[in-house]
mmCIF file of the N, C-alpha and C atoms, coordinates in Angstrom:
data_MODEL
# 
_entry.id   MODEL 
# 
loop_
_atom_site.group_PDB 
_atom_site.id 
_atom_site.type_symbol 
_atom_site.label_atom_id 
_atom_site.label_alt_id 
_atom_site.label_comp_id 
_atom_site.label_asym_id 
_atom_site.label_entity_id 
_atom_site.label_seq_id 
_atom_site.pdbx_PDB_ins_code 
_atom_site.Cartn_x 
_atom_site.Cartn_y 
_atom_site.Cartn_z 
_atom_site.occupancy 
_atom_site.B_iso_or_equiv 
_atom_site.pdbx_formal_charge 
_atom_site.auth_seq_id 
_atom_site.auth_comp_id 
_atom_site.auth_asym_id 
_atom_site.auth_atom_id 
_atom_site.pdbx_PDB_model_num 
ATOM 1   N N  . VAL A 1 1  ? 111.559 91.909 109.314 1.00 0.00 ? 1  VAL A N  1 
ATOM 2   C CA . VAL A 1 1  ? 111.500 90.489 109.644 1.00 0.00 ? 1  VAL A CA 1 
ATOM 3   C C  . VAL A 1 1  ? 110.864 89.759 108.471 1.00 0.00 ? 1  VAL A C  1 
ATOM 4   N N  . LYS A 1 2  ? 111.499 88.723 108.052 1.00 0.00 ? 2  LYS A N  1 
ATOM 5   C CA . LYS A 1 2  ? 110.969 87.914 106.956 1.00 0.00 ? 2  LYS A CA 1 
ATOM 6   C C  . LYS A 1 2  ? 110.011 86.877 107.535 1.00 0.00 ? 2  LYS A C  1 
ATOM 7   N N  . LEU A 1 3  ? 108.741 86.963 107.123 1.00 0.00 ? 3  LEU A N  1 
ATOM 8   C CA . LEU A 1 3  ? 107.747 86.037 107.633 1.00 0.00 ? 3  LEU A CA 1 
ATOM 9   C C  . LEU A 1 3  ? 107.929 84.641 107.042 1.00 0.00 ? 3  LEU A C  1 
ATOM 10  N N  . VAL A 1 4  ? 108.103 84.588 105.744 1.00 0.00 ? 4  VAL A N  1 
ATOM 11  C CA . VAL A 1 4  ? 108.269 83.303 105.064 1.00 0.00 ? 4  VAL A CA 1 
ATOM 12  C C  . VAL A 1 4  ? 109.545 83.373 104.244 1.00 0.00 ? 4  VAL A C  1 
ATOM 13  N N  . LYS A 1 5  ? 110.546 82.590 104.625 1.00 0.00 ? 5  LYS A N  1 
ATOM 14  C CA . LYS A 1 5  ? 111.812 82.586 103.909 1.00 0.00 ? 5  LYS A CA 1 
ATOM 15  C C  . LYS A 1 5  ? 111.558 82.234 102.444 1.00 0.00 ? 5  LYS A C  1 
ATOM 16  N N  . GLY A 1 6  ? 112.121 83.023 101.570 1.00 0.00 ? 6  GLY A N  1 
ATOM 17  C CA . GLY A 1 6  ? 111.936 82.794 100.141 1.00 0.00 ? 6  GLY A CA 1 
ATOM 18  C C  . GLY A 1 6  ? 110.787 83.590 99.553  1.00 0.00 ? 6  GLY A C  1 
ATOM 19  N N  . LEU A 1 7  ? 109.972 84.210 100.410 1.00 0.00 ? 7  LEU A N  1 
ATOM 20  C CA . LEU A 1 7  ? 108.842 85.003 99.928  1.00 0.00 ? 7  LEU A CA 1 
ATOM 21  C C  . LEU A 1 7  ? 108.925 86.434 100.427 1.00 0.00 ? 7  LEU A C  1 
ATOM 22  N N  . GLN A 1 8  ? 110.110 86.882 100.805 1.00 0.00 ? 8  GLN A N  1 
ATOM 23  C CA . GLN A 1 8  ? 110.277 88.212 101.383 1.00 0.00 ? 8  GLN A CA 1 
ATOM 24  C C  . GLN A 1 8  ? 109.983 89.329 100.384 1.00 0.00 ? 8  GLN A C  1 
ATOM 25  N N  . HIS A 1 9  ? 109.913 89.041 99.100  1.00 0.00 ? 9  HIS A N  1 
ATOM 26  C CA . HIS A 1 9  ? 109.623 90.069 98.105  1.00 0.00 ? 9  HIS A CA 1 
ATOM 27  C C  . HIS A 1 9  ? 108.116 90.329 97.955  1.00 0.00 ? 9  HIS A C  1 
ATOM 28  N N  . PHE A 1 10 ? 107.289 89.598 98.693  1.00 0.00 ? 10 PHE A N  1 
ATOM 29  C CA . PHE A 1 10 ? 105.844 89.815 98.657  1.00 0.00 ? 10 PHE A CA 1 
ATOM 30  C C  . PHE A 1 10 ? 105.424 90.722 99.805  1.00 0.00 ? 10 PHE A C  1 
ATOM 31  N N  . ASP A 1 11 ? 104.553 91.681 99.512  1.00 0.00 ? 11 ASP A N  1 
ATOM 32  C CA . ASP A 1 11 ? 104.002 92.549 100.547 1.00 0.00 ? 11 ASP A CA 1 
ATOM 33  C C  . ASP A 1 11 ? 102.762 91.936 101.184 1.00 0.00 ? 11 ASP A C  1 
ATOM 34  N N  . TYR A 1 12 ? 102.041 91.118 100.433 1.00 0.00 ? 12 TYR A N  1 
ATOM 35  C CA . TYR A 1 12 ? 100.795 90.528 100.904 1.00 0.00 ? 12 TYR A CA 1 
ATOM 36  C C  . TYR A 1 12 ? 100.746 89.048 100.530 1.00 0.00 ? 12 TYR A C  1 
ATOM 37  N N  . ILE A 1 13 ? 100.074 88.294 101.388 1.00 0.00 ? 13 ILE A N  1 
ATOM 38  C CA . ILE A 1 13 ? 99.806  86.884 101.095 1.00 0.00 ? 13 ILE A CA 1 
ATOM 39  C C  . ILE A 1 13 ? 98.314  86.684 101.277 1.00 0.00 ? 13 ILE A C  1 
ATOM 40  N N  . LEU A 1 14 ? 97.639  86.204 100.245 1.00 0.00 ? 14 LEU A N  1 
ATOM 41  C CA . LEU A 1 14 ? 96.219  85.897 100.303 1.00 0.00 ? 14 LEU A CA 1 
ATOM 42  C C  . LEU A 1 14 ? 96.091  84.412 100.614 1.00 0.00 ? 14 LEU A C  1 
ATOM 43  N N  . ILE A 1 15 ? 95.473  84.103 101.737 1.00 0.00 ? 15 ILE A N  1 
ATOM 44  C CA . ILE A 1 15 ? 95.287  82.707 102.136 1.00 0.00 ? 15 ILE A CA 1 
ATOM 45  C C  . ILE A 1 15 ? 93.840  82.340 101.866 1.00 0.00 ? 15 ILE A C  1 
ATOM 46  N N  . MET A 1 16 ? 93.655  81.278 101.100 1.00 0.00 ? 16 MET A N  1 
ATOM 47  C CA . MET A 1 16 ? 92.311  80.804 100.779 1.00 0.00 ? 16 MET A CA 1 
ATOM 48  C C  . MET A 1 16 ? 92.186  79.381 101.299 1.00 0.00 ? 16 MET A C  1 
ATOM 49  N N  . ASP A 1 17 ? 91.040  79.087 101.860 1.00 0.00 ? 17 ASP A N  1 
ATOM 50  C CA . ASP A 1 17 ? 90.832  77.788 102.486 1.00 0.00 ? 17 ASP A CA 1 
ATOM 51  C C  . ASP A 1 17 ? 89.651  77.089 101.825 1.00 0.00 ? 17 ASP A C  1 
ATOM 52  N N  . GLY A 1 18 ? 89.690  75.787 101.809 1.00 0.00 ? 18 GLY A N  1 
ATOM 53  C CA . GLY A 1 18 ? 88.579  75.012 101.263 1.00 0.00 ? 18 GLY A CA 1 
ATOM 54  C C  . GLY A 1 18 ? 88.897  74.472 99.881  1.00 0.00 ? 18 GLY A C  1 
ATOM 55  N N  . GLU A 1 19 ? 87.897  73.878 99.287  1.00 0.00 ? 19 GLU A N  1 
ATOM 56  C CA . GLU A 1 19 ? 88.036  73.293 97.956  1.00 0.00 ? 19 GLU A CA 1 
ATOM 57  C C  . GLU A 1 19 ? 87.911  74.383 96.901  1.00 0.00 ? 19 GLU A C  1 
ATOM 58  N N  . LEU A 1 20 ? 88.986  74.639 96.192  1.00 0.00 ? 20 LEU A N  1 
ATOM 59  C CA . LEU A 1 20 ? 88.998  75.638 95.121  1.00 0.00 ? 20 LEU A CA 1 
ATOM 60  C C  . LEU A 1 20 ? 89.552  74.976 93.874  1.00 0.00 ? 20 LEU A C  1 
ATOM 61  N N  . ASP A 1 21 ? 88.838  75.142 92.764  1.00 0.00 ? 21 ASP A N  1 
ATOM 62  C CA . ASP A 1 21 ? 89.347  74.481 91.560  1.00 0.00 ? 21 ASP A CA 1 
ATOM 63  C C  . ASP A 1 21 ? 90.464  75.296 90.914  1.00 0.00 ? 21 ASP A C  1 
ATOM 64  N N  . ASP A 1 22 ? 91.305  74.595 90.187  1.00 0.00 ? 22 ASP A N  1 
ATOM 65  C CA . ASP A 1 22 ? 92.504  75.201 89.591  1.00 0.00 ? 22 ASP A CA 1 
ATOM 66  C C  . ASP A 1 22 ? 92.165  76.357 88.652  1.00 0.00 ? 22 ASP A C  1 
ATOM 67  N N  . GLU A 1 23 ? 91.087  76.223 87.887  1.00 0.00 ? 23 GLU A N  1 
ATOM 68  C CA . GLU A 1 23 ? 90.709  77.282 86.951  1.00 0.00 ? 23 GLU A CA 1 
ATOM 69  C C  . GLU A 1 23 ? 90.378  78.572 87.709  1.00 0.00 ? 23 GLU A C  1 
ATOM 70  N N  . TYR A 1 24 ? 89.666  78.451 88.818  1.00 0.00 ? 24 TYR A N  1 
ATOM 71  C CA . TYR A 1 24 ? 89.322  79.619 89.633  1.00 0.00 ? 24 TYR A CA 1 
ATOM 72  C C  . TYR A 1 24 ? 90.586  80.293 90.161  1.00 0.00 ? 24 TYR A C  1 
ATOM 73  N N  . ILE A 1 25 ? 91.504  79.512 90.685  1.00 0.00 ? 25 ILE A N  1 
ATOM 74  C CA . ILE A 1 25 ? 92.760  80.048 91.238  1.00 0.00 ? 25 ILE A CA 1 
ATOM 75  C C  . ILE A 1 25 ? 93.572  80.732 90.150  1.00 0.00 ? 25 ILE A C  1 
ATOM 76  N N  . ASN A 1 26 ? 93.702  80.094 88.992  1.00 0.00 ? 26 ASN A N  1 
ATOM 77  C CA . ASN A 1 26 ? 94.466  80.685 87.893  1.00 0.00 ? 26 ASN A CA 1 
ATOM 78  C C  . ASN A 1 26 ? 93.843  81.990 87.411  1.00 0.00 ? 26 ASN A C  1 
ATOM 79  N N  . ASN A 1 27 ? 92.508  82.030 87.298  1.00 0.00 ? 27 ASN A N  1 
ATOM 80  C CA . ASN A 1 27 ? 91.827  83.267 86.884  1.00 0.00 ? 27 ASN A CA 1 
ATOM 81  C C  . ASN A 1 27 ? 92.012  84.363 87.928  1.00 0.00 ? 27 ASN A C  1 
ATOM 82  N N  . LEU A 1 28 ? 91.927  84.019 89.188  1.00 0.00 ? 28 LEU A N  1 
ATOM 83  C CA . LEU A 1 28 ? 92.126  85.000 90.253  1.00 0.00 ? 28 LEU A CA 1 
ATOM 84  C C  . LEU A 1 28 ? 93.538  85.575 90.196  1.00 0.00 ? 28 LEU A C  1 
ATOM 85  N N  . THR A 1 29 ? 94.518  84.722 89.996  1.00 0.00 ? 29 THR A N  1 
ATOM 86  C CA . THR A 1 29 ? 95.907  85.168 89.893  1.00 0.00 ? 29 THR A CA 1 
ATOM 87  C C  . THR A 1 29 ? 96.072  86.151 88.732  1.00 0.00 ? 29 THR A C  1 
ATOM 88  N N  . LYS A 1 30 ? 95.478  85.850 87.596  1.00 0.00 ? 30 LYS A N  1 
ATOM 89  C CA . LYS A 1 30 ? 95.552  86.745 86.438  1.00 0.00 ? 30 LYS A CA 1 
ATOM 90  C C  . LYS A 1 30 ? 94.868  88.077 86.716  1.00 0.00 ? 30 LYS A C  1 
ATOM 91  N N  . ARG A 1 31 ? 93.718  88.037 87.393  1.00 0.00 ? 31 ARG A N  1 
ATOM 92  C CA . ARG A 1 31 ? 92.993  89.280 87.700  1.00 0.00 ? 31 ARG A CA 1 
ATOM 93  C C  . ARG A 1 31 ? 93.782  90.154 88.666  1.00 0.00 ? 31 ARG A C  1 
ATOM 94  N N  . ILE A 1 32 ? 94.430  89.527 89.642  1.00 0.00 ? 32 ILE A N  1 
ATOM 95  C CA . ILE A 1 32 ? 95.249  90.295 90.588  1.00 0.00 ? 32 ILE A CA 1 
ATOM 96  C C  . ILE A 1 32 ? 96.409  90.953 89.848  1.00 0.00 ? 32 ILE A C  1 
ATOM 97  N N  . LYS A 1 33 ? 97.037  90.216 88.917  1.00 0.00 ? 33 LYS A N  1 
ATOM 98  C CA . LYS A 1 33 ? 98.144  90.780 88.130  1.00 0.00 ? 33 LYS A CA 1 
ATOM 99  C C  . LYS A 1 33 ? 97.705  91.984 87.320  1.00 0.00 ? 33 LYS A C  1 
ATOM 100 N N  . SER A 1 34 ? 96.441  92.034 86.943  1.00 0.00 ? 34 SER A N  1 
ATOM 101 C CA . SER A 1 34 ? 95.955  93.130 86.099  1.00 0.00 ? 34 SER A CA 1 
ATOM 102 C C  . SER A 1 34 ? 95.692  94.413 86.883  1.00 0.00 ? 34 SER A C  1 
ATOM 103 N N  . VAL A 1 35 ? 95.745  94.356 88.211  1.00 0.00 ? 35 VAL A N  1 
ATOM 104 C CA . VAL A 1 35 ? 95.510  95.540 89.034  1.00 0.00 ? 35 VAL A CA 1 
ATOM 105 C C  . VAL A 1 35 ? 96.715  96.471 88.921  1.00 0.00 ? 35 VAL A C  1 
ATOM 106 N N  . SER A 1 36 ? 96.435  97.748 88.714  1.00 0.00 ? 36 SER A N  1 
ATOM 107 C CA . SER A 1 36 ? 97.498  98.739 88.599  1.00 0.00 ? 36 SER A CA 1 
ATOM 108 C C  . SER A 1 36 ? 98.366  98.742 89.859  1.00 0.00 ? 36 SER A C  1 
ATOM 109 N N  . GLY A 1 37 ? 99.664  98.686 89.672  1.00 0.00 ? 37 GLY A N  1 
ATOM 110 C CA . GLY A 1 37 ? 100.601 98.705 90.797  1.00 0.00 ? 37 GLY A CA 1 
ATOM 111 C C  . GLY A 1 37 ? 101.031 97.332 91.271  1.00 0.00 ? 37 GLY A C  1 
ATOM 112 N N  . VAL A 1 38 ? 100.323 96.300 90.843  1.00 0.00 ? 38 VAL A N  1 
ATOM 113 C CA . VAL A 1 38 ? 100.698 94.935 91.231  1.00 0.00 ? 38 VAL A CA 1 
ATOM 114 C C  . VAL A 1 38 ? 101.799 94.455 90.298  1.00 0.00 ? 38 VAL A C  1 
ATOM 115 N N  . MET A 1 39 ? 102.902 94.047 90.896  1.00 0.00 ? 39 MET A N  1 
ATOM 116 C CA . MET A 1 39 ? 104.038 93.587 90.096  1.00 0.00 ? 39 MET A CA 1 
ATOM 117 C C  . MET A 1 39 ? 104.110 92.064 90.028  1.00 0.00 ? 39 MET A C  1 
ATOM 118 N N  . ILE A 1 40 ? 103.724 91.395 91.095  1.00 0.00 ? 40 ILE A N  1 
ATOM 119 C CA . ILE A 1 40 ? 103.810 89.932 91.149  1.00 0.00 ? 40 ILE A CA 1 
ATOM 120 C C  . ILE A 1 40 ? 102.512 89.375 91.715  1.00 0.00 ? 40 ILE A C  1 
ATOM 121 N N  . SER A 1 41 ? 102.007 88.344 91.091  1.00 0.00 ? 41 SER A N  1 
ATOM 122 C CA . SER A 1 41 ? 100.882 87.580 91.614  1.00 0.00 ? 41 SER A CA 1 
ATOM 123 C C  . SER A 1 41 ? 101.152 86.141 91.224  1.00 0.00 ? 41 SER A C  1 
ATOM 124 N N  . THR A 1 42 ? 101.297 85.295 92.207  1.00 0.00 ? 42 THR A N  1 
ATOM 125 C CA . THR A 1 42 ? 101.643 83.913 91.917  1.00 0.00 ? 42 THR A CA 1 
ATOM 126 C C  . THR A 1 42 ? 101.021 82.986 92.944  1.00 0.00 ? 42 THR A C  1 
ATOM 127 N N  . ILE A 1 43 ? 100.955 81.734 92.605  1.00 0.00 ? 43 ILE A N  1 
ATOM 128 C CA . ILE A 1 43 ? 100.451 80.722 93.524  1.00 0.00 ? 43 ILE A CA 1 
ATOM 129 C C  . ILE A 1 43 ? 101.642 80.163 94.293  1.00 0.00 ? 43 ILE A C  1 
ATOM 130 N N  . VAL A 1 44 ? 101.518 80.174 95.620  1.00 0.00 ? 44 VAL A N  1 
ATOM 131 C CA . VAL A 1 44 ? 102.596 79.694 96.479  1.00 0.00 ? 44 VAL A CA 1 
ATOM 132 C C  . VAL A 1 44 ? 102.233 78.305 96.980  1.00 0.00 ? 44 VAL A C  1 
ATOM 133 N N  . ASN A 1 45 ? 103.180 77.414 96.886  1.00 0.00 ? 45 ASN A N  1 
ATOM 134 C CA . ASN A 1 45 ? 102.978 76.069 97.383  1.00 0.00 ? 45 ASN A CA 1 
ATOM 135 C C  . ASN A 1 45 ? 102.677 76.113 98.877  1.00 0.00 ? 45 ASN A C  1 
ATOM 136 N N  . GLU A 1 46 ? 101.644 75.419 99.291  1.00 0.00 ? 46 GLU A N  1 
ATOM 137 C CA . GLU A 1 46 ? 101.230 75.389 100.700 1.00 0.00 ? 46 GLU A CA 1 
ATOM 138 C C  . GLU A 1 46 ? 102.368 74.943 101.613 1.00 0.00 ? 46 GLU A C  1 
ATOM 139 N N  . GLU A 1 47 ? 103.280 74.168 101.081 1.00 0.00 ? 47 GLU A N  1 
ATOM 140 C CA . GLU A 1 47 ? 104.421 73.676 101.854 1.00 0.00 ? 47 GLU A CA 1 
ATOM 141 C C  . GLU A 1 47 ? 105.259 74.837 102.409 1.00 0.00 ? 47 GLU A C  1 
ATOM 142 N N  . HIS A 1 48 ? 105.425 75.915 101.614 1.00 0.00 ? 48 HIS A N  1 
ATOM 143 C CA . HIS A 1 48 ? 106.168 77.088 102.083 1.00 0.00 ? 48 HIS A CA 1 
ATOM 144 C C  . HIS A 1 48 ? 105.521 77.691 103.321 1.00 0.00 ? 48 HIS A C  1 
ATOM 145 N N  . LEU A 1 49 ? 104.202 77.811 103.282 1.00 0.00 ? 49 LEU A N  1 
ATOM 146 C CA . LEU A 1 49 ? 103.492 78.439 104.387 1.00 0.00 ? 49 LEU A CA 1 
ATOM 147 C C  . LEU A 1 49 ? 103.454 77.555 105.625 1.00 0.00 ? 49 LEU A C  1 
ATOM 148 N N  . ASN A 1 50 ? 103.462 76.256 105.428 1.00 0.00 ? 50 ASN A N  1 
ATOM 149 C CA . ASN A 1 50 ? 103.436 75.334 106.566 1.00 0.00 ? 50 ASN A CA 1 
ATOM 150 C C  . ASN A 1 50 ? 104.734 75.363 107.364 1.00 0.00 ? 50 ASN A C  1 
ATOM 151 N N  . LYS A 1 51 ? 105.785 75.932 106.794 1.00 0.00 ? 51 LYS A N  1 
ATOM 152 C CA . LYS A 1 51 ? 107.070 76.011 107.487 1.00 0.00 ? 51 LYS A CA 1 
ATOM 153 C C  . LYS A 1 51 ? 107.112 77.139 108.509 1.00 0.00 ? 51 LYS A C  1 
ATOM 154 N N  . VAL A 1 52 ? 106.104 78.002 108.492 1.00 0.00 ? 52 VAL A N  1 
ATOM 155 C CA . VAL A 1 52 ? 106.064 79.125 109.428 1.00 0.00 ? 52 VAL A CA 1 
ATOM 156 C C  . VAL A 1 52 ? 105.224 78.721 110.638 1.00 0.00 ? 52 VAL A C  1 
ATOM 157 N N  . PRO A 1 53 ? 105.875 78.576 111.795 1.00 0.00 ? 53 PRO A N  1 
ATOM 158 C CA . PRO A 1 53 ? 105.133 78.154 112.986 1.00 0.00 ? 53 PRO A CA 1 
ATOM 159 C C  . PRO A 1 53 ? 104.025 79.150 113.330 1.00 0.00 ? 53 PRO A C  1 
ATOM 160 N N  . ASN A 1 54 ? 102.870 78.630 113.634 1.00 0.00 ? 54 ASN A N  1 
ATOM 161 C CA . ASN A 1 54 ? 101.724 79.417 114.099 1.00 0.00 ? 54 ASN A CA 1 
ATOM 162 C C  . ASN A 1 54 ? 101.162 80.405 113.084 1.00 0.00 ? 54 ASN A C  1 
ATOM 163 N N  . LEU A 1 55 ? 101.575 80.352 111.828 1.00 0.00 ? 55 LEU A N  1 
ATOM 164 C CA . LEU A 1 55 ? 101.065 81.306 110.839 1.00 0.00 ? 55 LEU A CA 1 
ATOM 165 C C  . LEU A 1 55 ? 99.547  81.224 110.750 1.00 0.00 ? 55 LEU A C  1 
ATOM 166 N N  . ARG A 1 56 ? 99.024  80.030 110.621 1.00 0.00 ? 56 ARG A N  1 
ATOM 167 C CA . ARG A 1 56 ? 97.574  79.865 110.482 1.00 0.00 ? 56 ARG A CA 1 
ATOM 168 C C  . ARG A 1 56 ? 96.858  80.314 111.759 1.00 0.00 ? 56 ARG A C  1 
ATOM 169 N N  . TYR A 1 57 ? 97.391  79.968 112.915 1.00 0.00 ? 57 TYR A N  1 
ATOM 170 C CA . TYR A 1 57 ? 96.784  80.362 114.187 1.00 0.00 ? 57 TYR A CA 1 
ATOM 171 C C  . TYR A 1 57 ? 96.769  81.885 114.319 1.00 0.00 ? 57 TYR A C  1 
ATOM 172 N N  . ASP A 1 58 ? 97.904  82.526 114.037 1.00 0.00 ? 58 ASP A N  1 
ATOM 173 C CA . ASP A 1 58 ? 97.987  83.988 114.128 1.00 0.00 ? 58 ASP A CA 1 
ATOM 174 C C  . ASP A 1 58 ? 97.001  84.659 113.166 1.00 0.00 ? 58 ASP A C  1 
ATOM 175 N N  . PHE A 1 59 ? 96.884  84.107 111.967 1.00 0.00 ? 59 PHE A N  1 
ATOM 176 C CA . PHE A 1 59 ? 95.949  84.644 110.986 1.00 0.00 ? 59 PHE A CA 1 
ATOM 177 C C  . PHE A 1 59 ? 94.515  84.519 111.493 1.00 0.00 ? 59 PHE A C  1 
ATOM 178 N N  . ASP A 1 60 ? 94.167  83.352 112.014 1.00 0.00 ? 60 ASP A N  1 
ATOM 179 C CA . ASP A 1 60 ? 92.816  83.129 112.513 1.00 0.00 ? 60 ASP A CA 1 
ATOM 180 C C  . ASP A 1 60 ? 92.490  84.064 113.680 1.00 0.00 ? 60 ASP A C  1 
ATOM 181 N N  . MET A 1 61 ? 93.459  84.299 114.574 1.00 0.00 ? 61 MET A N  1 
ATOM 182 C CA . MET A 1 61 ? 93.231  85.185 115.712 1.00 0.00 ? 61 MET A CA 1 
ATOM 183 C C  . MET A 1 61 ? 93.026  86.626 115.229 1.00 0.00 ? 61 MET A C  1 
ATOM 184 N N  . HIS A 1 62 ? 93.810  87.048 114.244 1.00 0.00 ? 62 HIS A N  1 
ATOM 185 C CA . HIS A 1 62 ? 93.664  88.388 113.677 1.00 0.00 ? 62 HIS A CA 1 
ATOM 186 C C  . HIS A 1 62 ? 92.288  88.540 113.028 1.00 0.00 ? 62 HIS A C  1 
ATOM 187 N N  . LEU A 1 63 ? 91.870  87.548 112.280 1.00 0.00 ? 63 LEU A N  1 
ATOM 188 C CA . LEU A 1 63 ? 90.574  87.586 111.611 1.00 0.00 ? 63 LEU A CA 1 
ATOM 189 C C  . LEU A 1 63 ? 89.444  87.662 112.630 1.00 0.00 ? 63 LEU A C  1 
ATOM 190 N N  . GLU A 1 64 ? 89.562  86.887 113.684 1.00 0.00 ? 64 GLU A N  1 
ATOM 191 C CA . GLU A 1 64 ? 88.536  86.909 114.725 1.00 0.00 ? 64 GLU A CA 1 
ATOM 192 C C  . GLU A 1 64 ? 88.411  88.304 115.352 1.00 0.00 ? 64 GLU A C  1 
ATOM 193 N N  . LYS A 1 65 ? 89.534  88.934 115.634 1.00 0.00 ? 65 LYS A N  1 
ATOM 194 C CA . LYS A 1 65 ? 89.509  90.290 116.204 1.00 0.00 ? 65 LYS A CA 1 
ATOM 195 C C  . LYS A 1 65 ? 88.905  91.284 115.220 1.00 0.00 ? 65 LYS A C  1 
ATOM 196 N N  . ALA A 1 66 ? 89.261  91.167 113.950 1.00 0.00 ? 66 ALA A N  1 
ATOM 197 C CA . ALA A 1 66 ? 88.743  92.088 112.940 1.00 0.00 ? 66 ALA A CA 1 
ATOM 198 C C  . ALA A 1 66 ? 87.236  91.935 112.782 1.00 0.00 ? 66 ALA A C  1 
ATOM 199 N N  . LEU A 1 67 ? 86.736  90.717 112.830 1.00 0.00 ? 67 LEU A N  1 
ATOM 200 C CA . LEU A 1 67 ? 85.299  90.482 112.678 1.00 0.00 ? 67 LEU A CA 1 
ATOM 201 C C  . LEU A 1 67 ? 84.521  91.041 113.869 1.00 0.00 ? 67 LEU A C  1 
ATOM 202 N N  . LYS A 1 68 ? 85.124  91.047 115.044 1.00 0.00 ? 68 LYS A N  1 
ATOM 203 C CA . LYS A 1 68 ? 84.449  91.597 116.215 1.00 0.00 ? 68 LYS A CA 1 
ATOM 204 C C  . LYS A 1 68 ? 84.255  93.107 116.083 1.00 0.00 ? 68 LYS A C  1 
ATOM 205 N N  . LEU A 1 69 ? 85.102  93.763 115.306 1.00 0.00 ? 69 LEU A N  1 
ATOM 206 C CA . LEU A 1 69 ? 84.997  95.202 115.124 1.00 0.00 ? 69 LEU A CA 1 
ATOM 207 C C  . LEU A 1 69 ? 83.852  95.590 114.189 1.00 0.00 ? 69 LEU A C  1 
ATOM 208 N N  . LEU A 1 70 ? 83.357  94.625 113.425 1.00 0.00 ? 70 LEU A N  1 
ATOM 209 C CA . LEU A 1 70 ? 82.277  94.921 112.453 1.00 0.00 ? 70 LEU A CA 1 
ATOM 210 C C  . LEU A 1 70 ? 80.948  95.102 113.108 1.00 0.00 ? 70 LEU A C  1 
# 
């Protein structure tokens, strides 16, 4: 099942929230690319993710469950 149309070639999506400056994001993207085995690391326009109904809600519910296990 393709979660986000147009992004089916990604195995993982890192969602970051809040005020983040462009330099930090660009450096993070470069560092992720430098990890052995990583083929693609890119910044995805938030508009793509907003097209997936309930993506943010599902993510938040998963995070809440994971934190309860700690």
